Each structure stands twice: as C-alpha cells, then as structure tokens.
C-alpha positions as CSV (number, residue, x, y, z in Angstrom):
1,X,73.5,100.0,128.5
2,X,76.6,100.5,126.9
3,X,77.2,103.6,125.1
4,X,76.4,103.5,121.6
5,X,79.0,103.5,118.5
6,X,80.0,107.0,117.4
7,X,78.7,105.8,114.2
8,X,75.5,104.9,115.2
9,X,72.5,106.9,116.8
10,X,69.1,105.8,118.6
11,X,65.4,106.5,117.0
12,X,62.4,105.8,118.6
13,X,59.4,105.3,117.0
14,X,55.8,105.9,117.7
15,X,55.6,102.5,119.4
16,X,59.0,103.1,121.5
17,X,60.7,100.4,119.1
18,X,64.6,101.5,119.4
19,X,66.1,100.8,116.3
20,X,69.8,101.6,115.3
21,X,70.2,103.6,112.3
22,X,73.7,103.9,110.8
23,X,75.0,107.4,110.5
24,X,76.9,108.1,107.3
25,X,79.8,110.5,107.8
26,X,79.5,113.7,105.6
27,X,82.9,112.9,103.6
28,X,80.9,109.9,102.3
29,X,77.6,111.3,101.4
30,X,78.9,113.5,98.7
31,X,77.8,112.4,95.6
32,X,80.5,110.9,93.1
33,X,80.1,113.3,90.4
34,X,81.1,116.5,93.2
35,X,84.0,114.6,94.6
36,X,85.6,113.7,91.6
37,X,85.4,117.4,90.3
38,X,87.1,118.5,93.7
39,X,90.0,116.0,93.5
40,X,90.5,117.3,89.9
41,X,90.3,120.6,90.7
42,X,92.5,120.5,93.7
43,X,95.3,118.8,91.6
44,X,95.3,120.6,88.4
45,X,95.1,123.6,91.0
46,X,98.4,122.0,92.9
47,X,99.9,121.3,89.3
48,X,99.6,124.8,88.3
49,X,100.8,126.2,91.3
50,X,104.0,123.9,91.5
51,X,104.7,125.3,87.7
52,X,103.8,129.0,88.5
53,X,106.7,128.9,91.7
54,X,109.0,127.2,89.8
55,X,109.2,124.6,92.2
56,X,110.1,122.0,89.0
57,X,112.0,122.8,86.0
58,X,109.3,123.3,83.0
59,X,111.7,120.7,80.8
60,X,110.7,118.3,83.5
61,X,106.8,119.4,84.5
62,X,104.8,121.3,82.0
63,X,101.8,123.7,82.9
64,X,98.3,122.1,82.9
65,X,97.9,124.5,80.0
66,X,100.8,123.7,77.7
67,X,99.8,119.7,78.5
68,X,95.8,120.7,77.5
69,X,97.1,122.5,74.4
70,X,98.8,119.9,73.3
71,X,95.7,117.5,73.9
72,X,94.0,119.6,71.7
73,X,97.1,119.0,69.0
74,X,97.2,115.3,69.2
75,X,92.9,115.2,69.7
76,X,93.2,117.3,66.1
77,X,95.8,115.0,64.6
78,X,93.6,111.5,65.8
79,X,90.4,113.3,64.1
80,X,92.1,114.1,60.8
81,X,93.4,110.7,60.4
82,X,97.1,111.7,61.0
83,X,100.2,109.8,62.0
84,X,99.3,109.6,65.5
85,X,95.8,107.7,64.6
86,X,98.1,104.9,62.8
87,X,100.4,104.7,65.6
88,X,97.5,104.6,68.1
89,X,95.4,101.7,66.4
90,X,98.7,99.5,66.6
91,X,98.8,100.4,70.1
92,X,94.9,99.3,70.2
93,X,95.8,96.1,68.5
94,X,98.7,95.0,70.8
95,X,96.5,95.3,73.6
96,X,93.4,93.8,72.4
97,X,95.4,90.7,71.2
98,X,97.4,90.9,74.7
99,X,94.2,90.9,76.5
100,X,92.8,88.1,74.5
101,X,95.7,85.9,74.4
102,X,95.8,86.7,78.5
103,X,92.4,85.6,78.7
104,X,93.1,82.2,77.1
105,X,96.2,81.4,78.9
106,X,95.2,82.8,82.1
107,X,91.8,81.2,82.3
108,X,93.2,77.9,81.3
109,X,95.8,78.0,83.8
110,X,93.4,78.9,86.4
111,X,90.9,75.9,85.9
112,X,93.9,73.7,86.0
113,X,95.0,75.2,89.1
114,X,91.9,75.4,90.8
115,X,90.4,72.2,90.1
116,X,93.4,69.8,90.2
117,X,95.7,68.6,92.8
118,X,98.5,68.7,90.3
119,X,98.1,72.4,89.5
120,X,97.9,73.6,92.9
121,X,100.8,71.5,93.8
122,X,103.0,71.5,90.9
123,X,102.0,74.3,88.4
124,X,101.1,76.9,90.8
125,X,104.4,77.4,92.5
126,X,106.1,77.9,89.2
127,X,103.4,80.8,87.9
128,X,104.2,82.7,91.2
129,X,108.2,82.5,91.1
130,X,107.3,83.9,87.5
131,X,105.4,86.3,88.6
132,X,107.5,87.8,91.0
133,X,110.2,88.0,88.4
134,X,110.8,91.6,87.0
135,X,108.5,91.6,83.9
136,X,110.8,94.3,82.4
137,X,113.2,92.0,82.0
138,X,111.8,89.4,80.0
139,X,110.8,92.3,77.1
140,X,114.6,91.9,75.0
141,X,113.7,88.1,75.6
142,X,110.6,88.8,73.5
143,X,111.7,90.5,70.8
144,X,115.0,88.2,70.2
145,X,112.1,85.4,70.0
146,X,109.4,87.0,68.2
147,X,111.5,89.9,66.3
148,X,110.4,94.0,66.5
149,X,107.4,93.3,64.8
150,X,103.6,93.4,66.9
151,X,104.4,89.9,68.1
152,X,106.7,90.5,71.1
153,X,104.7,93.6,72.4
154,X,101.4,91.2,72.2
155,X,103.5,88.5,74.2
156,X,104.7,91.1,77.0
157,X,101.3,92.5,77.3
158,X,99.8,88.9,77.5
159,X,102.7,87.8,79.9
160,X,102.0,91.1,82.6
161,X,98.0,90.2,82.1
162,X,97.7,86.6,82.6
163,X,98.9,86.5,86.3
164,X,95.7,88.1,87.9
165,X,93.6,85.8,85.7
166,X,95.0,82.7,86.8
167,X,94.2,83.9,90.3
168,X,91.0,85.3,90.1
169,X,90.0,82.1,88.3
170,X,91.3,79.6,90.7
171,X,90.2,81.5,93.8
172,X,86.1,81.7,92.1
173,X,87.0,78.1,91.6
174,X,87.6,77.6,95.3
175,X,84.7,79.7,96.5
176,X,82.1,77.2,95.7
177,X,79.9,76.5,98.5
178,X,80.8,72.9,100.3
179,X,76.7,72.0,100.8
180,X,76.5,73.1,97.2
181,X,79.4,70.5,95.9
182,X,77.9,67.8,98.0
183,X,75.0,68.4,96.5
184,X,76.0,68.0,93.1
185,X,77.8,65.0,94.2
186,X,75.1,63.1,95.6
187,X,72.5,63.8,92.4
188,X,75.6,62.3,90.2
189,X,76.8,65.0,88.3
190,X,80.2,64.7,86.9
191,X,83.3,66.7,87.4
192,X,82.7,68.8,84.1
193,X,79.0,69.1,85.0
194,X,80.0,70.4,88.6
195,X,82.7,72.6,87.3
196,X,80.4,74.4,84.0
197,X,77.1,74.4,85.9
198,X,78.1,75.3,90.1
199,X,81.7,76.2,90.1
200,X,81.9,78.9,87.2
201,X,78.7,80.8,87.9
202,X,79.8,81.2,91.8
203,X,83.3,82.2,91.2
204,X,82.2,84.8,88.5
205,X,83.2,87.4,90.7
206,X,86.5,86.6,90.9
207,X,87.1,85.9,87.8
208,X,86.1,89.1,86.7
209,X,88.4,91.0,89.2
210,X,91.4,89.0,88.0
211,X,89.9,90.1,84.3
212,X,89.7,93.8,85.5
213,X,93.2,93.5,87.1
214,X,94.4,92.4,84.0
215,X,93.1,95.1,81.5
216,X,95.1,97.6,83.8
217,X,98.1,95.5,83.1
218,X,98.0,94.6,79.9
219,X,98.3,98.6,79.1
220,X,101.6,98.9,80.5
221,X,103.2,95.6,78.8
222,X,102.1,96.9,75.1
223,X,103.9,100.2,76.2
224,X,106.7,98.5,77.8
225,X,107.6,96.4,74.7
226,X,107.4,99.4,72.6
227,X,110.0,101.3,74.7
228,X,112.4,98.6,74.7
229,X,111.4,96.6,71.4
230,X,111.0,99.2,68.9
231,X,107.7,99.5,67.2
232,X,105.1,102.2,65.6
233,X,102.8,102.8,68.2
234,X,102.4,105.0,70.6
235,X,105.0,104.3,72.8
236,X,107.2,105.2,70.2
237,X,105.7,107.9,69.9
238,X,106.3,108.9,73.3
239,X,109.8,107.7,73.5
240,X,110.6,110.3,70.9
241,X,108.9,113.3,72.5
242,X,111.1,112.2,75.7
243,X,114.2,112.3,73.9
244,X,113.3,115.5,72.5
245,X,112.3,116.5,76.0
246,X,108.7,117.7,74.5
247,X,107.4,116.8,78.1
248,X,103.6,118.3,76.9
249,X,103.4,116.0,74.1
250,X,104.3,112.9,76.5
251,X,102.2,113.8,79.3
252,X,99.1,114.2,76.6
253,X,99.9,110.7,74.9
254,X,99.9,108.9,78.2
255,X,96.8,111.1,78.8
256,X,95.2,109.5,75.6
257,X,96.7,105.7,76.3
258,X,94.9,106.1,80.1
259,X,91.9,106.8,78.1
260,X,91.9,103.8,76.0
261,X,92.9,101.5,78.9
262,X,89.8,103.1,81.1
263,X,87.6,102.3,77.6
264,X,89.0,98.7,78.3
265,X,88.4,98.5,81.7
266,X,85.0,99.8,81.6
267,X,84.1,96.9,78.9
268,X,85.3,94.2,81.4
269,X,83.4,96.3,84.0
270,X,80.4,96.6,81.4
271,X,80.3,92.7,81.3
272,X,80.9,91.7,84.6
273,X,77.3,93.8,85.5
274,X,75.7,92.0,82.5
275,X,76.4,88.7,83.2
276,X,77.3,88.7,87.0
277,X,73.7,90.8,87.6
278,X,73.3,89.4,91.0
279,X,76.1,90.6,92.4
280,X,75.9,94.1,93.8
281,X,79.2,95.9,93.7
282,X,80.5,97.6,96.5
283,X,82.2,100.2,94.8
284,X,80.0,103.4,93.9
285,X,76.9,101.2,95.2
286,X,75.6,104.2,97.5
287,X,76.7,106.7,94.9
288,X,73.8,109.0,94.2
C-alpha cells in the first residue's frame, strides 16, 4: 500500500473499516471573524509603525489615528445632513444608474453572444477589443458627448461594468448541460422556452458572478468620471482634498466610498443567495 497523502489520515472504526478523513490545516480552521480581525490589526499596526518611524512623509501617508479622526468628522457631517451628504448622494445615484444601465446592456449583449452564432462570431470580438482599451481614455469623450452633468459619469460607470456582465451571461448560457438541451429539443420546446426555462436558471451562478464583478467596477467608473469630468460628488471632494494635500480627508472619503461599494456588492450577493438558493458558495462555506 502506498503512503497516505500528507493532508489525509486513516481512521479505523470498531468494525475495522478504513476511512479516509481529510485533515484541515490550522490556518484554515480559524473562524472568519478571528482571521479578519487578525489581518486588520496587523495592517493597522504596520501602517502605524511605518508612520512612526518616518519611513513615509506624513504629507503622503497620514497616521491611522489622523485618518480615523477625519472619518469621524466626515461621518458627523453626513449624519447632520451637511454638504458631504449631498455629494455622497450624487455619487450613489451615479453608481445605481450606471449599474442598472450596465445590467440592461450587459445582459442583452450576453444573451446575444451566448444564444446566437452571429453574436459569438461578430459581436464578441468587438466587445473584447473595446474592453482591452484603457477605460479612463473614454472619460473625456463621454464628457464631450454628454456634458459635465451626471450623465457622463453614469455612462462611464456603465461602460466599465458592462463587459463582466456580458461574459458572465454568455458563459452561463453556454454552461447548460447537453443532455438537458436534447431533452428540451425532443419535447418540442421552442428556443425561447429553452432559454427561459433551462439555460437561464442553469446559468444564474455565472451571471451573478459577472454582476458581482460589475458591482465592484461601477464605483471606479463613477469616481473616475468625477475626477476627469468635474461633478459634485465624492470624487470631486477627493480631488479638492488631494489638491490641498489633505491626505487624511482623502483616505477617509475613500473609505466611505468603499463602504458604498461593499453595500452594493453585498446586495448582489444577497440576491444571489435568494434566487440561486441551490448553489453552495465555496467562499465562506466552511466558516464557523
């Protein structure tokens, strides 16, 4: 008999039955809450040590405590309904509208690519070519076409978030089992019935993967649009703070924006768990 793998061990029961038991490494058995707390403490400790030793100029990198103090100031301004709340609401609208537009366009193109040979052969190469282009370079064009208002930011946000949704939708439609396709065909199901009742439900995991990637990118698109095309949202506040070398303000505003992006991602993830309830996610599946 060959030696057992290092990550497995043999157990012998009362009836002398040999059972392979998967051994879990210690680092993998640590609960998520403890692991995340440990990583956070190490990160803050390293950040504080770097600033205390003067390895980086305080103009470039503020201390964690300066950043936290400024986060409290920004938070109080938001809770009191100050000018930052109005700016945050503008950015949130850009993100929501951009994501909705990306879903509409991305899903439509994804169905076209995943369902038709024309879409796969003629449309997909152009989508890939456009996606390889630097997205930031399109910001001045959107501003020239749509103006300095919210429309250009929404367009850039949707532009960045669309391609992952296209790929996720097309991959989901292609993932349908061939036997299931033949079954629907022999039962006389139309192409639309096969798409709605078999391909879309089967492809939902991949579709939601594209949605989650798009949810992460849509925030970057909105903020990039505000940087390069003006605006009155959080991106403009970050630009002004950076021009004044107010790095604690820049850090605190970025952290609040990351919370908005995280909320959008969690909404998509929550929706996936409710709709694709039969799928067991591998990430966090062993969390205790």
